[in-house]
Phi, psi and omega in degrees: 000131180222137171254138179254131174240130181243124180279114184218033186264343187285157179278320184077059186299330182288348173287341181052057185213148173282345179282132176306141186306317186291350179263359175294146189271145175218107177064034176094356178228150175290161181304314183289328176296322179294323176295316178297322177301321184291335182265348183303315180296347178282347182051057180294151180287331177215147177237113186244126180249121180270116186243158179208279180296126182046052184302320182295323179293319178295315179301312183298328185284332189235348189292334181281343184268341185220159174274094191241154167243137181252135178238127185268132170248091190293328175238128184271104182241033175108170184292323178296318178297323179298314181289334174301330182294345181278346188307311180289336182280333185248023178299127180087353180285138184239006182269205182260152177240121176261121184253122180236163177253134182290353180247022176240085195267357187260005182293131180272149177301321181300324179292319179294322177298318179295321178299314180295319180298314178299317181299314185283321181293326181266001179050049181281150169288327176207147175227132184240147177272130181230170178212151176260112183251143174294319178237095185273011184304134177095347182255147172294143183263148179240129181246123186234162171272189185291344179258017180063024172278126185289129178258326185199147174228131184226128176295149184304317184292342180256001182286147168280165178304321179293319181295330180291347178285342179291129185267351179277122185244158177274122181280352180077017178246123187229150167234121182246150162278111193304316181302324178292318180292319183299329179290329187271325189308316182295346185256009179294147179234154182259055181268069181207173185298330184266355183056042180241162178265110185271136173292334178298330177294324178292325182302320184281357183247350189278342184132217182291124181232131177243152175254139176238117180283134175282142183291321182244107185299338182296338179298331187258012179293127178269163181247114178241341180210177184292330178295315178293327177296318179294322178296317179297324179296319177299317179296315181296319179298321178297318178299313184297315183293321176299318179302312185285326176298318179287343180267005176098015176263136177267124175245108179275117186060070182304331183295336181263002183251141171234142183223123176292153180295339183276356182280144177240129182234149176255160178303151179070015165283141177242126178249118182278167181301157176058036179244143186229126183247123190234155167064209182274072181254138172233139180228126186268169190303145177084354181281149180234117187244125180100185004287166172063046183234155175235123177240124184222127177049048185225157179242120181246131182281192181289144173058036173272142173241139178225122180236128174046048186221166179239126178232117180229139175051044187222166178236130179234121184277174189302144172075009182271145178249129181241128173094184006284156173064047173252159180223115176248131183205174171062045175065046173280144177231125182243130186284193183285139172055046176262170175230122174239105195259209189300128172055046175249136174240130175240128179230123178049049186233144178241125178248132176286175182298146175058035176258140183241132169233088198281326185192145167059043183228157173231121173241113178240133180054053185229156173232126177239140182282204181274151176054034175276145174237119180261115183290160182303134176083004178287136176225152169259121177274091192263355187237125182263011182098345179233311184230158173269145180230155185261152173242136177240129182239124185283176181298142173062016177280147182230134176252138176284169181300145176058041173270147176238124178253108187272109183283151002280134180205145179238129173251130183286191176285149174056040177265142173245125178255121181294145180305140176078010182275148171246111187262121182241352181232157180299149181237128182285170179303154171053054182227153166255127180242129179235123182222073180207159180288146176293140180292131178238130179244124178243108181285158179069032187274349181301137184294132179277134181261000000 
């Protein structure tokens, strides 16, 4: 049985942001969400998040995604003080407590499993995650004997020059036998340069403590400023791209492509250069995306092509071609084998199968049936200055170039709209509608001087 506690109370002043540090985004998820994701496969009995700075904002951002308990640390007096806040919540608990930091987002589940296994097999009072760094500056040092039993832990700011030569650092990830820790927590003292209560002081008092070195030190990198956030993003992107390349996805020029961790791709998808995949996006086999495209929170079917275009919050069915220079947004749905071409914008619009909007058009708040052809320059005038209105276009209807459909308006099936028409009234099935002034030619019109 294990309870997880995540430290998420700090402001993160070096981020120079009003947003709490743990809510900054990394690969489509906030830092603290990524930490929570890493512990989900462990099936903890309780997930406790210790909050402080802008606690309500942190709660609102993550409480709907996980089964969480929030513990408030109203004054931030160090990591030991934060864990002290758990005492009334864990009274009578006899299992293990896994302590994580909300700003260490690259930790793998496999590493946490190994930490727990070591802790339980060796019946340790505490087990800590450590790493061997070439440059350990800024990290607390861990001193062990030949069996990795911890003898001493010293924060970097409190180290002597000789102690700073030690390359084994404390990753700030702990597993405690809770009853042992609970006895020690009330007796922590703030006898240090920062006048804070360190959890490391408790580690050295609970009993037998072992250190477990992480295989990849990058997993324990913390985020304290924007530079470190950018470094973590590079590491995460390398992981994500390696995963998809090995899964049968082609990434042409991976260095110019970014992919959120929340994106799902199928084999034989091709991602062209300068393409960015964001949010809850899925792309099915045979699709070719890019170059120069942004896909966000969208679902693309098989054999879809998207060139130099933006697709957000939309669904595109199989065999459809998008772009170049198209923009789909606002819960647009495009059917099978459609064409959405050059300089077309679709907003909150549904297109039936085999419908074409080839160029220079805007359809907003519209529904078009199957085999519709939207001529160049056609727009739906959907806004009356107060409210948005819908346009409905029936099957096999065709609009001529530079047509304006003034919503609310319905065009039936098999309707032909003459070029340059402004349609303000409903049109029945099987009709030709012409709504333009008759051409008048007046000869000799040149101005007399």
